[in-house]
ROFI-229375 format. One record per residue (C-alpha): residue in one letter; residue number from 1; x, y, z. Coordinates in nm, 3 decimals. Example, Ala and Ser with C-alpha at 12.3 -4.5 7.8 and 13.67 -1.06 7.14 Angstrom:
BEGIN
{"a", 1, {1.230, -0.450, 0.780}}
{"s", 2, {1.367, -0.106, 0.714}}
END
This chain:
BEGIN
{"m", 1, {-1.894, -0.554, 0.631}}
{"a", 2, {-1.611, -0.512, 0.383}}
{"p", 3, {-1.467, -0.163, 0.327}}
{"a", 4, {-1.531, 0.015, 0.000}}
{"s", 5, {-1.282, -0.050, -0.276}}
{"g", 6, {-0.987, 0.189, -0.278}}
{"t", 7, {-1.045, 0.349, 0.062}}
{"a", 8, {-0.920, 0.124, 0.342}}
{"s", 9, {-0.700, -0.093, 0.120}}
{"e", 10, {-0.486, 0.202, 0.010}}
{"p", 11, {-0.256, 0.215, 0.319}}
{"t", 12, {-0.189, -0.160, 0.288}}
{"r", 13, {-0.024, -0.129, -0.053}}
{"y", 14, {0.320, -0.117, 0.107}}
{"r", 15, {0.248, -0.416, 0.333}}
{"e", 16, {0.149, -0.629, 0.035}}
{"m", 17, {0.479, -0.576, -0.148}}
{"p", 18, {0.736, -0.860, -0.150}}
{"l", 19, {1.064, -0.805, 0.036}}
{"p", 20, {1.285, -0.717, -0.268}}
{"r", 21, {1.041, -0.441, -0.367}}
{"k", 22, {1.039, -0.308, -0.010}}
{"v", 23, {1.418, -0.295, -0.009}}
{"t", 24, {1.414, -0.113, -0.342}}
{"f", 25, {1.151, 0.128, -0.210}}
{"w", 26, {1.364, 0.215, 0.094}}
{"g", 27, {1.671, 0.247, -0.129}}
{"f", 28, {1.494, 0.517, -0.327}}
{"a", 29, {1.365, 0.672, -0.005}}
{"s", 30, {1.726, 0.699, 0.110}}
{"l", 31, {1.794, 0.918, -0.195}}
{"v", 32, {1.529, 1.160, -0.071}}
{"v", 33, {1.689, 1.164, 0.274}}
{"a", 34, {2.035, 1.206, 0.120}}
{"a", 35, {1.913, 1.502, -0.087}}
{"i", 36, {1.773, 1.682, 0.216}}
{"a", 37, {2.079, 1.599, 0.427}}
{"f", 38, {2.313, 1.721, 0.154}}
{"y", 39, {2.129, 2.051, 0.116}}
{"v", 40, {2.122, 2.115, 0.491}}
{"w", 41, {2.487, 2.010, 0.531}}
{"w", 42, {2.604, 2.232, 0.245}}
{"g", 43, {2.408, 2.530, 0.372}}
{"t", 44, {2.537, 2.504, 0.728}}
{"f", 45, {2.896, 2.413, 0.637}}
{"y", 46, {2.949, 2.680, 0.371}}
{"g", 47, {2.683, 2.931, 0.475}}
{"v", 48, {2.544, 2.944, 0.121}}
{"w", 49, {2.182, 2.843, 0.077}}
{"i", 50, {2.131, 2.977, -0.278}}
{"d", 51, {2.364, 2.808, -0.528}}
{"n", 52, {2.288, 2.656, -0.868}}
{"g", 53, {2.529, 2.365, -0.817}}
{"v", 54, {2.370, 2.268, -0.487}}
{"y", 55, {2.024, 2.290, -0.643}}
{"a", 56, {2.136, 2.064, -0.928}}
{"v", 57, {2.255, 1.792, -0.690}}
{"f", 58, {1.959, 1.834, -0.456}}
{"i", 59, {1.691, 1.822, -0.725}}
{"t", 60, {1.855, 1.528, -0.905}}
{"l", 61, {1.870, 1.317, -0.589}}
{"l", 62, {1.522, 1.422, -0.480}}
{"l", 63, {1.349, 1.354, -0.812}}
{"f", 64, {1.521, 1.019, -0.869}}
{"g", 65, {1.420, 0.916, -0.518}}
{"l", 66, {1.058, 1.025, -0.553}}
{"a", 67, {1.021, 0.877, -0.902}}
{"g", 68, {1.175, 0.548, -0.791}}
{"m", 69, {0.948, 0.525, -0.489}}
{"w", 70, {0.646, 0.594, -0.708}}
{"l", 71, {0.748, 0.335, -0.969}}
{"v", 72, {0.812, 0.060, -0.713}}
{"l", 73, {0.468, 0.086, -0.550}}
{"p", 74, {0.224, -0.176, -0.677}}
{"n", 75, {-0.050, -0.069, -0.912}}
{"p", 76, {-0.396, -0.026, -0.760}}
{"p", 77, {-0.644, -0.299, -0.849}}
{"v", 78, {-0.841, -0.240, -1.166}}
{"t", 79, {-1.213, -0.206, -1.111}}
{"a", 80, {-1.487, -0.225, -1.368}}
{"p", 81, {-1.626, 0.110, -1.484}}
{"p", 82, {-1.965, 0.199, -1.338}}
{"g", 83, {-2.266, 0.073, -1.525}}
{"t", 84, {-2.112, -0.253, -1.655}}
END
């Protein structure tokens, strides 16, 4: 029996991507990791956890990484509306 549309096929979206899109996805994911690493490094090295400049760098890296990861994922398959 085939699984319902949109339930079991959702985790396989990444596996279905071609290699260049996977590389791009992990490139954007590295921006998220770099943002977290930068914030933790800055806080431990300088002992300052609340700073507008650090927030500006952190949020910029984080949002570009998350937006890029979201844009690289393939679109879900289009299904017909119910009743047609």
